[in-house]
C-alpha positions in Angstrom: -0.2 -0.1 0.0 2.6 2.5 0.9 5.1 2.0 -2.0 2.0 2.1 -4.3 0.7 5.2 -3.1 4.3 6.8 -3.5 5.0 5.1 -6.9 1.4 6.8 -7.9 2.5 10.0 -6.6 5.7 9.9 -8.8 4.0 8.9 -11.8 1.3 11.5 -11.4 3.6 14.5 -10.7 6.7 13.3 -12.9 5.9 16.2 -15.5 6.1 18.4 -12.7 9.1 17.1 -10.9 10.8 17.0 -14.1 10.0 20.8 -14.4 11.0 21.7 -11.2 14.8 20.1 -11.9 15.1 21.4 -14.8 14.4 25.3 -13.7 16.7 24.5 -10.4 19.2 22.6 -12.2 18.8 19.5 -10.1 20.4 16.1 -11.7 18.1 14.2 -9.5 15.0 15.3 -8.0 12.8 13.2 -5.6 10.4 14.1 -3.0 13.0 14.2 -0.5 14.7 17.3 -2.6 11.6 18.4 -3.5 10.7 18.9 0.1 13.9 20.6 0.5 13.5 22.6 -2.4 10.0 24.0 -0.9 11.4 24.8 2.4 14.3 26.8 0.6 11.7 28.7 -1.4 9.6 29.4 1.0 12.2 31.5 2.9 13.1 32.8 -0.4 9.7 33.9 -1.1 9.4 35.4 2.7 12.5 37.5 2.3 11.6 38.9 -1.0 14.5 37.1 -3.2 14.0 36.9 -6.9 12.7 33.6 -8.1 13.4 32.2 -11.7 10.9 33.8 -14.2 9.5 30.4 -15.4 8.7 29.5 -11.8 4.9 30.8 -11.4 2.9 31.1 -8.5 0.7 27.8 -9.5 4.0 26.0 -9.6 4.7 27.5 -5.9 1.2 25.9 -4.8 2.0 22.4 -6.1 5.2 22.7 -4.6 3.5 23.4 -1.3 0.8 20.8 -1.9 3.6 18.1 -2.8 5.4 19.1 0.0 3.0 18.6 2.3 1.8 15.5 1.1 5.3 14.1 1.4 5.6 15.4 4.9 2.4 13.5 5.6 3.6 10.6 3.9 6.8 10.6 6.0 4.8 10.6 9.3 2.9 8.1 8.4 3.4 4.2 8.4 6.3 4.5 10.9 8.3 6.0 8.2 9.5 8.9 10.6 11.3 6.6 12.3 13.4 5.1 9.7 13.8 8.9 8.7 14.8 9.9 12.1 16.9 7.0 13.0 20.3 8.5 12.4 19.6 11.5 14.6 18.1 9.7 17.5 21.2 7.0 17.2 23.7 10.2 17.4 22.1 11.2 20.5 22.3 7.9 22.2 25.8 7.1 20.7 26.9 10.6 22.7 25.0 10.0 25.7 26.5 6.4 26.0 30.0 7.8 25.2 29.7 10.6 28.0 28.7 8.1 30.7 31.4 5.6 29.4 34.1 8.2 29.5 32.9 10.9 32.1 36.6 11.7 33.4 38.2 11.7 29.8 35.6 14.4 28.1 36.7 17.7 27.8 33.8 18.7 25.8 30.8 19.7 28.3 28.1 19.4 26.0 27.0 18.7 22.3 24.7 20.6 20.5 22.7 18.8 17.8 19.8 20.5 15.7 16.6 18.5 14.4 13.4 19.2 13.3 9.9 18.7 14.7 9.6 15.8 12.7 12.6 14.0 14.1 10.7 14.6 17.5 7.3 13.5 16.4 8.4 10.0 15.5 8.6 9.3 19.1 5.0 9.9 20.0 4.2 6.6 17.5 
């Protein structure tokens, strides 16, 4: 079910994804990079930075729709746990290292930055 939905979305939106790849000079564009592109363009739009002439308001709305869909898709079916595993593993490794080497650690703390999507998976 999950993979079929993902494939269907790829087939349905392939022309749009290809268009975005051409406009923004991506060699490979998938839903993950499309999600990141929307995030970047949202900031650029907010800061009134110029966008490519061939990128329309309709393209922006389509990109937002796909970004929201992909975000929902990632948080469904326990996929959020898979996406967040590297971040959470790093936290656990760091804590264990500090506990095992408490007398030899020169650094007092480690700062990690994550998105709310990294934390949402812990609620499932």
